N, C-alpha and C positions, 0 to 999 in steps of 0.2 A: 693569105692571113697569116701573122704570127701570133705564137702563143702567149697567153697572157702571164702565162707560168715563168718565175724565174728559174733560172739555170747556175751551176756553180760559177761561170763566168760574171754573174751579175752579182756576187758576194763583195761587198765593201767592208765588212768587219768580222771577226769571229772572235770569240772568247773561250780558251780551252781551259776547263777544269780538270786539274790533276788530282789524283789520290795521292801519288807520291811524284815529285818533281826528278826524282832520280831516271823515270818513264821518259823524260823531255825526249831525250836523242830518238828512242825508238817511235813517238808519236810523231815526232818532226819529221821521219823519214816516211811514215805513212802519209801525214799531211802534204808533203811534197808532191805526192803524188796525185793528189787532187786539185792543186793549184799550181800547175807547171808553170805558167806564164803569170805575170804580174800577181803576186799573191796578195790577198787582203791584208789591210792592217791586224794585229792581233794582239791581243793581251793572254797571256799563260797564268795562271794562278796554282796554287795548291791550296786542296781542300781537304778537311778533314773525314768528309764521307758524302758519298754522292747517291743518289735514287737508287734502289736494288744492289747496291754496293758494287756498281759498275766501277772501273779504273779510271774511265776518261768521259767525258761530257763537252761538247762544243755548241756553241750558240752561234748562231750567225745572222747577220744583217744584209739583206740583199736590195738593191735598187735597179728597178726595171725602168 
């Protein structure tokens, strides 16, 4: 029986929140290591502040 849990291959859309868009190239390099084949649709936005003052937050939607 298969797992009911979603995996990265099930991700269809992500939203990336960056504290500074200057970090986009670095974030994109790391992001590409997780989504090597058929990367999901993505929106990337710069925000003034994130919880706990992190530099990046990613929201993902998966379809199983």
